[in-house]
KEZA-769848 format. One line per 4 residues: number of its first residue (from 0); their letters; for each residue x, y, z of C-alpha. Coordinates in steps of 0.05 Angstrom, whole numbers, plus 5000, padded with zeros to 4 digits. Layout:
NUM> a> X,Y,Z  ...
% end
This chain:
0> mhde> 7865,7264,9158  7920,7302,9123  7953,7261,9068  8010,7310,9058
4> enrh> 8069,7337,9097  8071,7396,9145  8089,7458,9106  8132,7489,9161
8> srrg> 8178,7429,9169  8216,7434,9104  8238,7507,9104  8310,7491,9121
12> fllg> 8316,7444,9063  8289,7494,9014  8351,7537,9022  8393,7479,8999
16> vaga> 8356,7464,8935  8405,7493,8886  8384,7503,8815  8312,7479,8827
20> ttas> 8265,7512,8780  8191,7510,8765  8202,7516,8691  8242,7472,8644
24> algc> 8248,7465,8569  8221,7395,8568  8151,7381,8540  8098,7350,8583
28> rsqt> 8066,7285,8560  7993,7293,8543  7946,7248,8583  7884,7214,8557
32> hgve> 7830,7178,8595  7803,7124,8551  7829,7061,8585  7775,7020,8619
36> qgtp> 7784,6992,8689  7818,6926,8693  7859,6933,8630  7919,6886,8640
40> stas> 7988,6916,8644  8057,6893,8664  8077,6885,8736  8085,6945,8782
44> pppg> 8141,6994,8767  8212,6986,8792  8244,7048,8823  8275,7065,8754
48> dtkp> 8218,7105,8724  8190,7116,8655  8206,7186,8629  8160,7211,8575
52> aane> 8191,7232,8509  8193,7306,8497  8167,7298,8426  8110,7251,8442
56> ktsa> 8048,7266,8400  7984,7288,8433  7920,7249,8423  7869,7268,8371
60> asas> 7823,7293,8426  7877,7338,8454  7895,7364,8384  7824,7383,8370
64> tape> 7823,7429,8430  7894,7452,8424  7878,7527,8428  7850,7517,8498
68> qpta> 7910,7479,8524  7960,7518,8567  8033,7511,8549  8070,7455,8585
72> tgtv> 8138,7477,8609  8166,7416,8645  8159,7343,8660  8163,7293,8717
76> pkrk> 8180,7219,8710  8119,7175,8706  8101,7107,8736  8047,7056,8722
80> lgrt> 7984,7059,8764  7975,6986,8779  7935,6949,8725  7894,7010,8705
84> gemv> 7936,7025,8643  7948,7096,8667  8016,7130,8674  8019,7183,8729
88> smig> 8073,7229,8755  8116,7197,8809  8098,7255,8856  8027,7279,8867
92> lggs> 8000,7346,8890  7966,7338,8957  7898,7370,8965  7898,7391,9037
96> higt> 7949,7447,9036  7921,7482,8975  7856,7496,9012  7884,7529,9074
100> kals> 7877,7602,9093  7952,7611,9084  7937,7615,9009  7887,7660,8975
104> ddea> 7842,7630,8921  7884,7662,8866  7949,7638,8897  7923,7566,8903
108> vkli> 7899,7566,8831  7965,7592,8806  8004,7540,8847  7962,7482,8822
112> rsai> 7970,7504,8750  8045,7514,8759  8050,7443,8784  8013,7417,8723
116> dngv> 8054,7459,8676  8116,7428,8706  8093,7357,8696  8054,7338,8759
120> tfld> 7995,7299,8731  7968,7265,8794  7923,7310,8837  7898,7289,8905
124> ncwd> 7838,7316,8942  7782,7298,8990  7709,7317,9001  7723,7342,9071
128> yngg> 7788,7381,9061  7782,7451,9089  7707,7450,9088  7706,7437,9013
132> asee> 7753,7495,8996  7808,7448,8971  7761,7418,8918  7733,7486,8900
136> rmgk> 7802,7516,8887  7824,7456,8848  7761,7460,8806  7777,7532,8788
140> aleg> 7849,7513,8771  7826,7458,8724  7786,7504,8680  7814,7529,8615
144> gyrk> 7839,7462,8590  7877,7439,8652  7827,7384,8670  7847,7344,8607
148> rvfl> 7919,7342,8629  7913,7310,8697  7893,7246,8733  7844,7272,8784
152> mtkl> 7831,7236,8850  7787,7253,8909  7764,7216,8971  7697,7206,9006
156> dgrt> 7681,7193,9079  7611,7165,9073  7603,7092,9094  7531,7086,9070
160> keaa> 7508,7085,8998  7468,7149,9007  7524,7188,9042  7576,7167,8991
164> rnql> 7530,7184,8932  7514,7253,8960  7586,7268,8977  7607,7248,8907
168> gqsl> 7556,7295,8878  7584,7352,8918  7655,7335,8897  7637,7333,8823
172> erlk> 7605,7402,8830  7663,7433,8867  7715,7403,8820  7675,7428,8760
176> tdhi> 7680,7363,8723  7632,7310,8697  7678,7253,8720  7733,7239,8770
180> dlvq> 7788,7191,8750  7796,7158,8818  7751,7161,8880  7775,7128,8944
184> vhev> 7740,7109,9009  7775,7155,9059  7803,7137,9127  7792,7063,9132
188> irmt> 7819,7064,9203  7771,7020,9241  7763,6945,9239  7688,6957,9228
192> dpdr> 7699,6998,9165  7707,6941,9114  7641,6909,9132  7606,6976,9132
196> vfge> 7633,6994,9063  7615,6927,9033  7551,6915,9072  7480,6923,9046
200> ngai> 7471,6995,9022  7544,7008,9036  7589,7059,9003  7617,7010,8952
204> eali> 7548,7004,8920  7547,7079,8906  7617,7077,8877  7602,7019,8831
208> earr> 7539,7053,8807  7578,7118,8795  7630,7080,8755  7575,7049,8713
212> egki> 7546,7118,8700  7613,7145,8679  7621,7192,8738  7684,7158,8762
216> rfig> 7734,7112,8729  7772,7076,8785  7759,7058,8858  7808,7054,8916
220> ftgh> 7813,7065,8991  7859,7099,9040  7879,7092,9113  7936,7107,9160
224> kdpt> 7923,7069,9224  7942,6995,9220  7961,6949,9163  7916,6895,9192
228> ihlt> 7856,6939,9175  7882,6948,9104  7889,6873,9096  7819,6862,9123
232> mlet> 7792,6912,9073  7827,6876,9016  7802,6808,9038  7731,6834,9049
236> akkh> 7733,6861,8978  7757,6794,8953  7699,6758,8987  7653,6804,8949
240> kftf> 7690,6790,8884  7715,6862,8880  7786,6885,8868  7808,6956,8885
244> dtvq> 7847,6994,8832  7888,7032,8883  7906,7033,8957  7936,7093,8994
248> mpln> 7978,7084,9057  8037,7112,9096  8104,7092,9068  8164,7122,9102
252> vmda> 8230,7106,9135  8197,7096,9204  8137,7057,9180  8187,7004,9157
256> qyvs> 8203,6992,9230  8137,6998,9267  8069,6968,9250  8093,6968,9178
260> feka> 8049,6978,9117  8111,6968,9075  8123,6899,9102  8051,6875,9109
264> vlpv> 8010,6909,9055  8057,6929,8999  8073,6858,8977  7999,6842,8971
268> ller> 7986,6903,8928  8043,6886,8882  8020,6814,8875  7950,6837,8856
272> qigv> 7975,6894,8812  7939,6946,8853  7965,7017,8846  8006,7039,8907
276> lgmk> 7994,7110,8931  8046,7130,8983  8033,7184,9034  8063,7213,9097
280> smgs> 8135,7206,9073  8152,7255,9128  8096,7236,9175  8061,7303,9167
284> gdil> 8125,7335,9192  8129,7293,9256  8184,7247,9230  8228,7308,9217
288> ksgv> 8222,7328,9290  8262,7266,9308  8324,7301,9280  8351,7237,9250
292> vkpe> 8329,7244,9178  8326,7301,9127  8266,7318,9083  8301,7297,9019
296> eclr> 8320,7230,9050  8248,7218,9071  8220,7232,9002  8275,7193,8968
300> ysls> 8262,7133,9013  8188,7132,8994  8202,7141,8920  8252,7084,8923
304> lpts> 8195,7036,8940  8152,7008,8883  8100,7062,8890  8058,7088,8833
308> vvit> 8058,7158,8863  8080,7191,8928  8031,7247,8948  8064,7307,8979
312> gids> 8039,7373,9008  8057,7433,8965  8037,7502,8989  8087,7548,8956
316> dkvl> 8130,7556,8894  8192,7539,8937  8163,7473,8960  8141,7457,8889
320> aqdl> 8212,7472,8864  8240,7426,8918  8196,7368,8900  8207,7377,8825
324> eiar> 8282,7376,8836  8279,7312,8877  8234,7278,8825  8274,7300,8764
328> sfqp> 8342,7281,8794  8315,7219,8829  8360,7158,8837  8334,7100,8879
332> lsad> 8370,7085,8944  8420,7029,8938  8413,6970,8985  8469,6997,9028
336> ekqa> 8440,7067,9030  8372,7040,9050  8400,6998,9106  8442,7056,9132
340> llar> 8381,7102,9133  8338,7050,9168  8393,7038,9220  8399,7112,9234
344> aada> 8324,7118,9244  8315,7053,9283  8314,7081,9354  8269,7139,9337
348> akng> 8221,7093,9300  8207,7051,9362  8136,7052,9389  8110,7098,9335
352> kyel> 8132,7161,9373  8138,7201,9308  8081,7166,9270  8024,7198,9308
356> fkts> 7975,7180,9253  7983,7108,9278  7986,7119,9353  7938,7177,9365
360> hkyd> 7875,7210,9337  7913,7272,9315  7901,7260,9241  7834,7222,9245
364> gtea> 7786,7271,9213  7728,7222,9215  7739,7210,9289  7731,7284,9305
368> nkhw> 7674,7290,9255  7637,7224,9258  7577,7251,9222  7620,7252,9158
372> leea> 7612,7176,9158  7537,7182,9155  7518,7244,9116  7542,7296,9066
376> ri> 7546,7353,9115  7613,7385,9132
% end
Protein backbone atom coordinates (compact mmCIF):
# COMPACT_ATOMS: atom_id res chain seq x y z
CA UNK A 1 0.00 0.00 0.00
CA UNK A 2 1.24 3.48 -0.77
CA UNK A 3 0.45 5.96 1.99
CA UNK A 4 1.36 8.99 -0.07
CA UNK A 5 0.16 10.79 -3.16
CA UNK A 6 1.03 10.15 -6.80
CA UNK A 7 4.03 12.28 -7.68
CA UNK A 8 2.86 13.06 -11.22
CA UNK A 9 -0.56 14.39 -10.24
CA UNK A 10 0.57 17.67 -8.68
CA UNK A 11 2.85 19.10 -11.35
CA UNK A 12 0.32 21.70 -12.48
CA UNK A 13 -0.08 23.06 -8.98
CA UNK A 14 3.65 23.40 -8.49
CA UNK A 15 3.77 26.17 -11.07
CA UNK A 16 1.32 28.16 -8.99
CA UNK A 17 3.18 27.99 -5.71
CA UNK A 18 4.56 31.49 -5.63
CA UNK A 19 7.19 32.35 -3.13
CA UNK A 20 7.45 28.81 -1.74
CA UNK A 21 10.91 28.13 -0.45
CA UNK A 22 12.73 25.28 1.19
CA UNK A 23 14.65 27.61 3.44
CA UNK A 24 13.41 30.15 5.95
CA UNK A 25 14.96 32.18 8.71
CA UNK A 26 12.92 30.53 11.43
CA UNK A 27 14.57 28.10 13.86
CA UNK A 28 13.40 24.53 14.14
CA UNK A 29 12.23 23.25 17.48
CA UNK A 30 14.46 20.55 18.88
CA UNK A 31 12.70 17.25 19.59
CA UNK A 32 13.40 14.99 22.54
CA UNK A 33 12.16 11.47 23.10
CA UNK A 34 11.84 10.99 26.84
CA UNK A 35 8.05 10.84 27.29
CA UNK A 36 6.73 7.41 28.20
CA UNK A 37 3.71 5.91 26.51
CA UNK A 38 0.41 6.82 28.04
CA UNK A 39 1.48 10.18 29.42
CA UNK A 40 -1.76 12.17 29.71
CA UNK A 41 -2.15 15.27 27.62
CA UNK A 42 -4.94 17.62 26.68
CA UNK A 43 -7.55 16.70 24.09
CA UNK A 44 -6.67 16.35 20.43
CA UNK A 45 -5.63 19.48 18.54
CA UNK A 46 -7.99 21.90 16.90
CA UNK A 47 -7.15 22.97 13.36
CA UNK A 48 -5.38 26.04 14.78
CA UNK A 49 -1.92 24.62 15.37
CA UNK A 50 0.88 25.15 17.83
CA UNK A 51 3.81 26.96 16.24
CA UNK A 52 7.14 26.46 18.02
CA UNK A 53 8.98 29.51 19.24
CA UNK A 54 12.04 30.42 17.22
CA UNK A 55 14.11 30.96 20.36
CA UNK A 56 13.12 27.76 22.13
CA UNK A 57 16.03 26.20 23.99
CA UNK A 58 17.31 22.79 23.04
CA UNK A 59 17.43 20.00 25.58
CA UNK A 60 20.57 19.21 27.55
CA UNK A 61 21.01 16.05 25.48
CA UNK A 62 20.86 18.03 22.25
CA UNK A 63 23.24 20.65 23.60
CA UNK A 64 25.80 18.04 24.53
CA UNK A 65 25.96 16.87 20.92
CA UNK A 66 25.54 20.29 19.34
CA UNK A 67 28.57 20.04 17.03
CA UNK A 68 26.95 17.05 15.28
CA UNK A 69 23.61 18.77 14.75
CA UNK A 70 22.93 20.12 11.24
CA UNK A 71 21.64 23.67 11.03
CA UNK A 72 17.86 24.03 11.04
CA UNK A 73 16.63 26.54 8.50
CA UNK A 74 12.84 26.42 8.82
CA UNK A 75 9.86 25.25 10.77
CA UNK A 76 6.42 23.73 10.30
CA UNK A 77 3.48 24.10 12.71
CA UNK A 78 3.19 21.22 15.16
CA UNK A 79 0.28 19.27 16.57
CA UNK A 80 -0.18 16.92 19.51
CA UNK A 81 0.15 13.21 18.80
CA UNK A 82 -2.80 11.96 20.81
CA UNK A 83 -1.96 11.27 24.44
CA UNK A 84 1.70 10.42 23.79
CA UNK A 85 2.99 13.81 24.90
CA UNK A 86 4.77 14.25 21.55
CA UNK A 87 4.46 17.23 19.23
CA UNK A 88 4.95 16.45 15.53
CA UNK A 89 4.90 18.47 12.33
CA UNK A 90 1.44 18.78 10.84
CA UNK A 91 2.71 17.28 7.57
CA UNK A 92 4.79 14.13 7.44
CA UNK A 93 7.28 12.87 4.87
CA UNK A 94 5.92 9.72 3.24
CA UNK A 95 8.34 6.82 2.91
CA UNK A 96 7.24 5.21 -0.34
CA UNK A 97 8.31 7.86 -2.83
CA UNK A 98 11.80 8.38 -1.42
CA UNK A 99 12.69 4.76 -2.22
CA UNK A 100 11.71 4.69 -5.90
CA UNK A 101 14.11 4.42 -8.84
CA UNK A 102 13.12 7.95 -9.87
CA UNK A 103 15.55 9.15 -7.19
CA UNK A 104 19.15 8.13 -6.68
CA UNK A 105 20.34 7.26 -3.17
CA UNK A 106 22.10 10.63 -2.88
CA UNK A 107 19.05 12.55 -4.11
CA UNK A 108 16.78 10.78 -1.64
CA UNK A 109 19.12 11.45 1.28
CA UNK A 110 19.39 15.12 0.32
CA UNK A 111 15.60 15.43 0.01
CA UNK A 112 14.93 13.83 3.40
CA UNK A 113 17.47 16.07 5.09
CA UNK A 114 16.05 19.14 3.37
CA UNK A 115 12.60 18.27 4.71
CA UNK A 116 14.01 17.93 8.23
CA UNK A 117 15.99 21.15 7.95
CA UNK A 118 12.76 22.90 7.00
CA UNK A 119 10.80 21.63 9.99
CA UNK A 120 9.27 18.31 8.93
CA UNK A 121 9.74 16.15 12.03
CA UNK A 122 7.40 13.23 11.29
CA UNK A 123 8.89 10.57 9.01
CA UNK A 124 6.82 7.70 7.64
CA UNK A 125 8.15 4.40 6.31
CA UNK A 126 7.36 0.70 5.99
CA UNK A 127 9.28 -2.57 6.09
CA UNK A 128 8.10 -3.50 2.58
CA UNK A 129 8.48 -0.17 0.74
CA UNK A 130 10.53 -0.60 -2.43
CA UNK A 131 12.04 -3.84 -1.25
CA UNK A 132 13.51 -2.17 1.80
CA UNK A 133 15.16 0.67 -0.15
CA UNK A 134 12.97 3.32 1.47
CA UNK A 135 14.16 2.38 4.95
CA UNK A 136 17.77 2.06 3.82
CA UNK A 137 17.79 5.54 2.30
CA UNK A 138 16.09 7.03 5.31
CA UNK A 139 18.63 5.35 7.56
CA UNK A 140 21.45 7.00 5.64
CA UNK A 141 19.71 10.37 5.80
CA UNK A 142 19.33 10.13 9.58
CA UNK A 143 23.06 9.79 10.19
CA UNK A 144 25.12 12.77 11.29
CA UNK A 145 22.72 13.97 13.98
CA UNK A 146 19.46 13.95 12.00
CA UNK A 147 17.97 10.99 13.89
CA UNK A 148 17.71 13.05 17.08
CA UNK A 149 15.59 15.66 15.33
CA UNK A 150 12.74 13.49 14.07
CA UNK A 151 9.85 11.34 15.17
CA UNK A 152 10.47 8.13 13.22
CA UNK A 153 7.67 5.77 12.23
CA UNK A 154 7.66 2.55 10.25
CA UNK A 155 5.16 -0.22 9.62
CA UNK A 156 5.26 -4.02 9.70
CA UNK A 157 3.19 -6.54 7.72
CA UNK A 158 3.72 -9.63 9.87
CA UNK A 159 0.64 -10.99 11.60
CA UNK A 160 2.51 -13.56 13.69
CA UNK A 161 4.83 -12.84 16.58
CA UNK A 162 7.81 -14.34 14.76
CA UNK A 163 7.20 -12.50 11.49
CA UNK A 164 6.66 -9.16 13.22
CA UNK A 165 9.77 -9.60 15.38
CA UNK A 166 11.96 -10.48 12.40
CA UNK A 167 10.60 -7.66 10.26
CA UNK A 168 11.22 -5.21 13.08
CA UNK A 169 14.82 -6.41 13.35
CA UNK A 170 15.34 -5.74 9.66
CA UNK A 171 13.76 -2.29 9.93
CA UNK A 172 16.01 -1.31 12.84
CA UNK A 173 19.06 -2.37 10.87
CA UNK A 174 18.04 -0.54 7.69
CA UNK A 175 17.09 2.61 9.57
CA UNK A 176 20.43 2.52 11.44
CA UNK A 177 18.83 3.16 14.80
CA UNK A 178 18.51 1.37 18.12
CA UNK A 179 14.87 2.40 18.50
CA UNK A 180 11.90 3.49 16.39
CA UNK A 181 9.47 6.00 17.88
CA UNK A 182 6.32 4.46 16.40
CA UNK A 183 5.72 1.06 14.80
CA UNK A 184 2.35 0.32 13.23
CA UNK A 185 0.68 -2.88 12.08
CA UNK A 186 0.36 -2.27 8.34
CA UNK A 187 -2.65 -2.81 6.09
CA UNK A 188 -5.34 -3.94 8.50
CA UNK A 189 -7.69 -4.45 5.57
CA UNK A 190 -9.35 -7.80 6.35
CA UNK A 191 -11.93 -8.62 8.98
CA UNK A 192 -9.67 -11.50 10.04
CA UNK A 193 -6.69 -9.21 10.76
CA UNK A 194 -7.69 -8.04 14.28
CA UNK A 195 -8.00 -11.57 15.66
CA UNK A 196 -4.74 -12.60 14.01
CA UNK A 197 -2.84 -9.65 15.45
CA UNK A 198 -4.21 -10.17 18.96
CA UNK A 199 -4.36 -13.95 18.89
CA UNK A 200 -1.91 -16.31 20.56
CA UNK A 201 1.59 -15.66 19.19
CA UNK A 202 0.19 -12.74 17.24
CA UNK A 203 2.04 -9.63 16.11
CA UNK A 204 0.96 -7.53 19.08
CA UNK A 205 3.01 -9.77 21.40
CA UNK A 206 6.17 -8.97 19.45
CA UNK A 207 5.43 -5.23 19.53
CA UNK A 208 4.74 -5.18 23.27
CA UNK A 209 7.97 -7.09 23.91
CA UNK A 210 9.88 -4.68 21.68
CA UNK A 211 8.45 -1.73 23.58
CA UNK A 212 9.49 -3.31 26.85
CA UNK A 213 13.00 -3.78 25.47
CA UNK A 214 13.21 -0.15 24.37
CA UNK A 215 13.29 -0.94 20.66
CA UNK A 216 10.06 0.95 20.00
CA UNK A 217 8.17 3.61 21.95
CA UNK A 218 4.61 3.65 20.60
CA UNK A 219 2.30 1.23 18.78
CA UNK A 220 -0.36 1.89 16.15
CA UNK A 221 -2.04 0.39 13.10
CA UNK A 222 -2.96 1.42 9.57
CA UNK A 223 -5.55 0.48 6.98
CA UNK A 224 -7.40 1.93 4.00
CA UNK A 225 -10.21 -0.46 3.14
CA UNK A 226 -13.23 -0.08 5.40
CA UNK A 227 -13.91 1.83 8.65
CA UNK A 228 -15.71 -1.22 10.03
CA UNK A 229 -12.40 -3.07 10.05
CA UNK A 230 -10.74 -0.18 11.90
CA UNK A 231 -13.49 -0.18 14.51
CA UNK A 232 -13.17 -3.94 14.91
CA UNK A 233 -9.43 -3.57 15.44
CA UNK A 234 -10.03 -0.93 18.11
CA UNK A 235 -12.63 -3.05 19.90
CA UNK A 236 -10.46 -6.18 19.71
CA UNK A 237 -7.65 -4.21 21.31
CA UNK A 238 -10.01 -3.00 24.02
CA UNK A 239 -11.06 -6.57 24.81
CA UNK A 240 -7.38 -7.36 25.34
CA UNK A 241 -6.99 -4.27 27.56
CA UNK A 242 -4.74 -2.60 25.00
CA UNK A 243 -4.99 0.93 23.64
CA UNK A 244 -3.25 1.97 20.46
CA UNK A 245 -1.23 5.18 20.50
CA UNK A 246 -1.99 6.02 16.87
CA UNK A 247 -4.24 5.02 13.99
CA UNK A 248 -3.58 5.81 10.33
CA UNK A 249 -6.40 6.05 7.77
CA UNK A 250 -7.60 7.84 4.63
CA UNK A 251 -8.99 11.29 5.30
CA UNK A 252 -10.00 13.30 2.26
CA UNK A 253 -12.84 15.22 0.67
CA UNK A 254 -14.29 12.09 -0.96
CA UNK A 255 -13.89 9.79 2.03
CA UNK A 256 -16.28 12.12 3.83
CA UNK A 257 -19.01 10.98 1.41
CA UNK A 258 -18.37 7.27 0.87
CA UNK A 259 -17.65 4.51 3.43
CA UNK A 260 -16.29 7.28 5.60
CA UNK A 261 -13.40 6.93 8.04
CA UNK A 262 -13.93 10.56 8.98
CA UNK A 263 -17.49 9.93 10.12
CA UNK A 264 -17.10 6.47 11.66
CA UNK A 265 -13.57 6.25 13.08
CA UNK A 266 -12.32 9.79 13.69
CA UNK A 267 -14.77 10.52 16.56
CA UNK A 268 -13.69 7.33 18.35
CA UNK A 269 -10.02 8.23 18.08
CA UNK A 270 -10.63 11.72 19.42
CA UNK A 271 -12.67 10.39 22.34
CA UNK A 272 -9.87 7.97 23.27
CA UNK A 273 -7.10 10.51 22.61
CA UNK A 274 -5.46 8.31 20.01
CA UNK A 275 -3.18 10.10 17.56
CA UNK A 276 -4.78 10.57 14.13
CA UNK A 277 -2.50 9.98 11.14
CA UNK A 278 -4.17 11.09 7.92
CA UNK A 279 -3.21 9.67 4.54
CA UNK A 280 -4.39 9.67 0.94
CA UNK A 281 -5.50 13.29 0.99
CA UNK A 282 -5.45 13.06 -2.81
CA UNK A 283 -6.25 9.36 -3.02
CA UNK A 284 -2.79 8.54 -4.38
CA UNK A 285 -3.59 10.90 -7.24
CA UNK A 286 -6.88 9.22 -8.20
CA UNK A 287 -9.03 11.93 -6.59
CA UNK A 288 -7.35 14.58 -8.73
CA UNK A 289 -8.36 12.67 -11.86
CA UNK A 290 -11.97 13.58 -11.07
CA UNK A 291 -11.18 17.15 -12.10
CA UNK A 292 -13.39 18.62 -9.37
CA UNK A 293 -10.78 19.44 -6.73
CA UNK A 294 -7.29 20.91 -6.76
CA UNK A 295 -4.26 19.53 -4.89
CA UNK A 296 -4.09 22.44 -2.47
CA UNK A 297 -7.80 22.04 -1.67
CA UNK A 298 -7.31 18.35 -0.95
CA UNK A 299 -4.43 18.89 1.44
CA UNK A 300 -6.14 21.83 3.10
CA UNK A 301 -9.28 19.74 3.66
CA UNK A 302 -7.33 16.98 5.39
CA UNK A 303 -5.34 19.45 7.50
CA UNK A 304 -8.58 21.14 8.57
CA UNK A 305 -9.64 17.92 10.30
CA UNK A 306 -8.34 17.23 13.85
CA UNK A 307 -5.40 15.21 12.59
CA UNK A 308 -2.07 14.93 14.36
CA UNK A 309 -0.26 14.72 11.03
CA UNK A 310 -1.14 14.30 7.36
CA UNK A 311 1.41 12.12 5.56
CA UNK A 312 2.20 13.21 2.04
CA UNK A 313 4.41 11.91 -0.75
CA UNK A 314 7.43 14.12 -1.43
CA UNK A 315 9.78 13.16 -4.25
CA UNK A 316 11.34 16.47 -5.29
CA UNK A 317 12.35 19.88 -4.00
CA UNK A 318 9.36 21.37 -5.83
CA UNK A 319 6.87 19.09 -4.10
CA UNK A 320 8.57 19.76 -0.77
CA UNK A 321 8.29 23.52 -1.38
CA UNK A 322 4.61 23.12 -2.22
CA UNK A 323 3.81 21.24 0.97
CA UNK A 324 5.85 23.58 3.14
CA UNK A 325 4.01 26.57 1.68
CA UNK A 326 0.62 25.01 2.39
CA UNK A 327 1.60 24.09 5.96
CA UNK A 328 3.19 27.42 6.83
CA UNK A 329 0.32 29.51 5.42
CA UNK A 330 -2.38 27.10 6.58
CA UNK A 331 -5.76 28.40 7.63
CA UNK A 332 -8.50 25.84 8.38
CA UNK A 333 -11.49 25.73 6.08
CA UNK A 334 -14.48 27.66 7.38
CA UNK A 335 -17.76 25.78 7.73
CA UNK A 336 -19.03 27.39 4.52
CA UNK A 337 -15.85 26.57 2.62
CA UNK A 338 -15.99 22.95 3.76
CA UNK A 339 -19.60 22.53 2.72
CA UNK A 340 -18.97 24.11 -0.66
CA UNK A 341 -16.03 21.78 -1.29
CA UNK A 342 -18.01 18.71 -0.24
CA UNK A 343 -20.90 19.74 -2.47
CA UNK A 344 -18.60 20.18 -5.45
CA UNK A 345 -17.11 16.71 -4.94
CA UNK A 346 -20.38 14.94 -4.07
CA UNK A 347 -21.17 13.39 -7.45
CA UNK A 348 -17.60 12.26 -8.07
CA UNK A 349 -17.43 10.75 -4.59
CA UNK A 350 -20.30 8.35 -5.20
CA UNK A 351 -19.49 4.64 -5.15
CA UNK A 352 -15.82 5.19 -4.39
CA UNK A 353 -14.91 5.61 -8.06
CA UNK A 354 -11.87 7.73 -7.17
CA UNK A 355 -11.03 5.95 -3.89
CA UNK A 356 -9.65 2.80 -5.44
CA UNK A 357 -7.87 1.88 -2.21
CA UNK A 358 -11.36 1.11 -0.85
CA UNK A 359 -12.96 -0.47 -3.92
CA UNK A 360 -10.11 -2.45 -5.51
CA UNK A 361 -6.87 -4.27 -4.69
CA UNK A 362 -4.75 -1.65 -6.49
CA UNK A 363 -3.04 -0.50 -3.30
CA UNK A 364 -3.18 -3.73 -1.28
CA UNK A 365 0.48 -4.70 -1.02
CA UNK A 366 -0.21 -7.60 1.33
CA UNK A 367 -2.82 -8.99 -1.06
CA UNK A 368 -0.31 -9.19 -3.88
CA UNK A 369 2.39 -10.44 -1.49
CA UNK A 370 0.57 -12.56 1.06
CA UNK A 371 3.80 -14.08 2.34
CA UNK A 372 4.59 -10.69 3.92
CA UNK A 373 1.93 -11.54 6.52
CA UNK A 374 3.76 -14.70 7.51
CA UNK A 375 7.51 -14.13 7.15
CA UNK A 376 10.25 -11.53 6.90
CA UNK A 377 10.99 -12.13 3.23
CA UNK A 378 10.39 -9.43 0.63
